[in-house]
PDB file of N, H, CA, C and O in Angstrom:
ATOM      1  N   MET A   1      -9.724   5.534   8.514  1.00  0.00           N
ATOM      2  CA  MET A   1      -8.474   4.765   8.569  1.00  0.00           C
ATOM      3  C   MET A   1      -8.717   3.338   8.082  1.00  0.00           C
ATOM      4  O   MET A   1      -7.849   2.736   7.448  1.00  0.00           O
ATOM      5  N   GLU A   2      -9.892   2.806   8.378  1.00  0.00           N
ATOM      6  H   GLU A   2     -10.596   3.295   8.893  1.00  0.00           H
ATOM      7  CA  GLU A   2     -10.182   1.441   7.933  1.00  0.00           C
ATOM      8  C   GLU A   2     -10.113   1.344   6.419  1.00  0.00           C
ATOM      9  O   GLU A   2      -9.607   0.362   5.877  1.00  0.00           O
ATOM     10  N   LEU A   3     -10.624   2.368   5.733  1.00  0.00           N
ATOM     11  H   LEU A   3     -11.035   3.166   6.174  1.00  0.00           H
ATOM     12  CA  LEU A   3     -10.605   2.355   4.267  1.00  0.00           C
ATOM     13  C   LEU A   3      -9.161   2.358   3.771  1.00  0.00           C
ATOM     14  O   LEU A   3      -8.812   1.620   2.849  1.00  0.00           O
ATOM     15  N   GLU A   4      -8.324   3.193   4.388  1.00  0.00           N
ATOM     16  H   GLU A   4      -8.607   3.793   5.137  1.00  0.00           H
ATOM     17  CA  GLU A   4      -6.917   3.260   3.962  1.00  0.00           C
ATOM     18  C   GLU A   4      -6.244   1.907   4.184  1.00  0.00           C
ATOM     19  O   GLU A   4      -5.500   1.422   3.332  1.00  0.00           O
ATOM     20  N   LEU A   5      -6.520   1.307   5.344  1.00  0.00           N
ATOM     21  H   LEU A   5      -7.124   1.702   6.035  1.00  0.00           H
ATOM     22  CA  LEU A   5      -5.911   0.012   5.647  1.00  0.00           C
ATOM     23  C   LEU A   5      -6.350  -1.014   4.603  1.00  0.00           C
ATOM     24  O   LEU A   5      -5.537  -1.810   4.132  1.00  0.00           O
ATOM     25  N   GLY A   6      -7.629  -0.997   4.243  1.00  0.00           N
ATOM     26  H   GLY A   6      -8.289  -0.350   4.625  1.00  0.00           H
ATOM     27  CA  GLY A   6      -8.130  -1.938   3.248  1.00  0.00           C
ATOM     28  C   GLY A   6      -7.426  -1.734   1.913  1.00  0.00           C
ATOM     29  O   GLY A   6      -6.996  -2.697   1.279  1.00  0.00           O
ATOM     30  N   GLY A   7      -7.309  -0.484   1.491  1.00  0.00           N
ATOM     31  H   GLY A   7      -7.658   0.299   2.006  1.00  0.00           H
ATOM     32  CA  GLY A   7      -6.641  -0.202   0.224  1.00  0.00           C
ATOM     33  C   GLY A   7      -5.197  -0.659   0.257  1.00  0.00           C
ATOM     34  O   GLY A   7      -4.705  -1.252  -0.703  1.00  0.00           O
ATOM     35  N   SER A   8      -4.515  -0.382   1.363  1.00  0.00           N
ATOM     36  H   SER A   8      -4.915   0.101   2.142  1.00  0.00           H
ATOM     37  CA  SER A   8      -3.110  -0.785   1.481  1.00  0.00           C
ATOM     38  C   SER A   8      -3.006  -2.307   1.426  1.00  0.00           C
ATOM     39  O   SER A   8      -2.153  -2.857   0.729  1.00  0.00           O
ATOM     40  N   ALA A   9      -3.872  -2.970   2.159  1.00  0.00           N
ATOM     41  H   ALA A   9      -4.565  -2.523   2.725  1.00  0.00           H
ATOM     42  CA  ALA A   9      -3.847  -4.436   2.195  1.00  0.00           C
ATOM     43  C   ALA A   9      -4.021  -5.001   0.786  1.00  0.00           C
ATOM     44  O   ALA A   9      -3.392  -5.996   0.427  1.00  0.00           O
ATOM     45  N   LEU A  10      -4.882  -4.358  -0.010  1.00  0.00           N
ATOM     46  H   LEU A  10      -5.394  -3.550   0.281  1.00  0.00           H
ATOM     47  CA  LEU A  10      -5.108  -4.848  -1.373  1.00  0.00           C
ATOM     48  C   LEU A  10      -3.894  -4.563  -2.254  1.00  0.00           C
ATOM     49  O   LEU A  10      -3.577  -5.342  -3.153  1.00  0.00           O
ATOM     50  N   ALA A  11      -3.216  -3.446  -1.992  1.00  0.00           N
ATOM     51  H   ALA A  11      -3.473  -2.814  -1.261  1.00  0.00           H
ATOM     52  CA  ALA A  11      -2.079  -3.071  -2.827  1.00  0.00           C
ATOM     53  C   ALA A  11      -0.821  -3.839  -2.416  1.00  0.00           C
ATOM     54  O   ALA A  11       0.087  -4.021  -3.227  1.00  0.00           O
ATOM     55  N   VAL A  12      -0.767  -4.284  -1.174  1.00  0.00           N
ATOM     56  H   VAL A  12      -1.505  -4.135  -0.515  1.00  0.00           H
ATOM     57  CA  VAL A  12       0.437  -4.975  -0.682  1.00  0.00           C
ATOM     58  C   VAL A  12       0.785  -6.200  -1.525  1.00  0.00           C
ATOM     59  O   VAL A  12       1.922  -6.310  -1.985  1.00  0.00           O
ATOM     60  N   PRO A  13      -0.157  -7.128  -1.743  1.00  0.00           N
ATOM     61  CA  PRO A  13       0.166  -8.331  -2.522  1.00  0.00           C
ATOM     62  C   PRO A  13       0.655  -8.010  -3.940  1.00  0.00           C
ATOM     63  O   PRO A  13       1.473  -8.740  -4.499  1.00  0.00           O
ATOM     64  N   GLN A  14       0.157  -6.928  -4.507  1.00  0.00           N
ATOM     65  H   GLN A  14      -0.508  -6.334  -4.052  1.00  0.00           H
ATOM     66  CA  GLN A  14       0.563  -6.581  -5.878  1.00  0.00           C
ATOM     67  C   GLN A  14       2.018  -6.106  -5.899  1.00  0.00           C
ATOM     68  O   GLN A  14       2.746  -6.360  -6.859  1.00  0.00           O
ATOM     69  N   VAL A  15       2.433  -5.416  -4.838  1.00  0.00           N
ATOM     70  H   VAL A  15       1.841  -5.209  -4.059  1.00  0.00           H
ATOM     71  CA  VAL A  15       3.811  -4.895  -4.813  1.00  0.00           C
ATOM     72  C   VAL A  15       4.606  -5.603  -3.725  1.00  0.00           C
ATOM     73  O   VAL A  15       5.446  -5.002  -3.054  1.00  0.00           O
ATOM     74  N   THR A  16       4.325  -6.884  -3.567  1.00  0.00           N
ATOM     75  H   THR A  16       3.643  -7.371  -4.112  1.00  0.00           H
ATOM     76  CA  THR A  16       4.986  -7.672  -2.518  1.00  0.00           C
ATOM     77  C   THR A  16       6.486  -7.757  -2.771  1.00  0.00           C
ATOM     78  O   THR A  16       7.281  -7.767  -1.831  1.00  0.00           O
ATOM     79  N   SER A  17       6.870  -7.818  -4.043  1.00  0.00           N
ATOM     80  H   SER A  17       6.225  -7.811  -4.807  1.00  0.00           H
ATOM     81  CA  SER A  17       8.288  -7.967  -4.374  1.00  0.00           C
ATOM     82  C   SER A  17       8.953  -6.606  -4.562  1.00  0.00           C
ATOM     83  O   SER A  17      10.143  -6.532  -4.870  1.00  0.00           O
ATOM     84  N   THR A  18       8.186  -5.528  -4.378  1.00  0.00           N
ATOM     85  H   THR A  18       7.220  -5.589  -4.127  1.00  0.00           H
ATOM     86  CA  THR A  18       8.789  -4.203  -4.548  1.00  0.00           C
ATOM     87  C   THR A  18       8.439  -3.310  -3.350  1.00  0.00           C
ATOM     88  O   THR A  18       7.487  -2.533  -3.411  1.00  0.00           O
ATOM     89  N   PRO A  19       9.205  -3.423  -2.270  1.00  0.00           N
ATOM     90  CA  PRO A  19       8.946  -2.626  -1.069  1.00  0.00           C
ATOM     91  C   PRO A  19       8.973  -1.126  -1.362  1.00  0.00           C
ATOM     92  O   PRO A  19       8.246  -0.356  -0.734  1.00  0.00           O
ATOM     93  N   ALA A  20       9.793  -0.720  -2.295  1.00  0.00           N
ATOM     94  H   ALA A  20      10.384  -1.345  -2.805  1.00  0.00           H
ATOM     95  CA  ALA A  20       9.880   0.711  -2.645  1.00  0.00           C
ATOM     96  C   ALA A  20       8.525   1.204  -3.132  1.00  0.00           C
ATOM     97  O   ALA A  20       8.068   2.269  -2.716  1.00  0.00           O
ATOM     98  N   LYS A  21       7.881   0.444  -4.004  1.00  0.00           N
ATOM     99  H   LYS A  21       8.253  -0.421  -4.342  1.00  0.00           H
ATOM    100  CA  LYS A  21       6.572   0.853  -4.519  1.00  0.00           C
ATOM    101  C   LYS A  21       5.547   0.853  -3.391  1.00  0.00           C
ATOM    102  O   LYS A  21       4.691   1.736  -3.334  1.00  0.00           O
ATOM    103  N   ALA A  22       5.623  -0.122  -2.498  1.00  0.00           N
ATOM    104  H   ALA A  22       6.318  -0.839  -2.545  1.00  0.00           H
ATOM    105  CA  ALA A  22       4.688  -0.182  -1.371  1.00  0.00           C
ATOM    106  C   ALA A  22       4.817   1.090  -0.543  1.00  0.00           C
ATOM    107  O   ALA A  22       3.810   1.679  -0.150  1.00  0.00           O
ATOM    108  N   GLY A  23       6.042   1.515  -0.275  1.00  0.00           N
ATOM    109  H   GLY A  23       6.860   1.036  -0.594  1.00  0.00           H
ATOM    110  CA  GLY A  23       6.266   2.740   0.498  1.00  0.00           C
ATOM    111  C   GLY A  23       5.675   3.938  -0.220  1.00  0.00           C
ATOM    112  O   GLY A  23       5.046   4.790   0.409  1.00  0.00           O
ATOM    113  N   ALA A  24       5.866   4.016  -1.523  1.00  0.00           N
ATOM    114  H   ALA A  24       6.377   3.325  -2.034  1.00  0.00           H
ATOM    115  CA  ALA A  24       5.340   5.150  -2.298  1.00  0.00           C
ATOM    116  C   ALA A  24       3.812   5.155  -2.216  1.00  0.00           C
ATOM    117  O   ALA A  24       3.209   6.217  -2.056  1.00  0.00           O
ATOM    118  N   GLN A  25       3.183   3.993  -2.323  1.00  0.00           N
ATOM    119  H   GLN A  25       3.672   3.130  -2.454  1.00  0.00           H
ATOM    120  CA  GLN A  25       1.718   3.927  -2.258  1.00  0.00           C
ATOM    121  C   GLN A  25       1.237   4.356  -0.877  1.00  0.00           C
ATOM    122  O   GLN A  25       0.238   5.066  -0.759  1.00  0.00           O
ATOM    123  N   LEU A  26       1.949   3.926   0.173  1.00  0.00           N
ATOM    124  H   LEU A  26       2.760   3.350   0.076  1.00  0.00           H
ATOM    125  CA  LEU A  26       1.546   4.307   1.538  1.00  0.00           C
ATOM    126  C   LEU A  26       1.626   5.819   1.681  1.00  0.00           C
ATOM    127  O   LEU A  26       0.731   6.438   2.256  1.00  0.00           O
ATOM    128  N   GLU A  27       2.684   6.410   1.165  1.00  0.00           N
ATOM    129  H   GLU A  27       3.411   5.907   0.698  1.00  0.00           H
ATOM    130  CA  GLU A  27       2.841   7.864   1.257  1.00  0.00           C
ATOM    131  C   GLU A  27       1.707   8.564   0.499  1.00  0.00           C
ATOM    132  O   GLU A  27       1.168   9.564   0.973  1.00  0.00           O
ATOM    133  N   ARG A  28       1.354   8.049  -0.658  1.00  0.00           N
ATOM    134  H   ARG A  28       1.793   7.237  -1.043  1.00  0.00           H
ATOM    135  CA  ARG A  28       0.274   8.664  -1.444  1.00  0.00           C
ATOM    136  C   ARG A  28      -1.050   8.553  -0.698  1.00  0.00           C
ATOM    137  O   ARG A  28      -1.851   9.488  -0.708  1.00  0.00           O
ATOM    138  N   SER A  29      -1.283   7.409  -0.051  1.00  0.00           N
ATOM    139  H   SER A  29      -0.633   6.650  -0.043  1.00  0.00           H
ATOM    140  CA  SER A  29      -2.534   7.218   0.701  1.00  0.00           C
ATOM    141  C   SER A  29      -2.639   8.249   1.813  1.00  0.00           C
ATOM    142  O   SER A  29      -3.703   8.833   2.021  1.00  0.00           O
ATOM    143  N   GLN A  30      -1.551   8.477   2.525  1.00  0.00           N
ATOM    144  H   GLN A  30      -0.687   8.003   2.357  1.00  0.00           H
ATOM    145  CA  GLN A  30      -1.574   9.446   3.621  1.00  0.00           C
ATOM    146  C   GLN A  30      -1.587  10.844   3.056  1.00  0.00           C
ATOM    147  O   GLN A  30      -1.606  11.815   3.812  1.00  0.00           O
TER     148      GLN A  30
END
């Protein structure tokens, strides 16, 4: 889970202005 959290944290700033993309990335991670 720590690895997933790290990846998400890194991807968050890149898609900070696009919550939709953030949600899609979270779904892909899980």
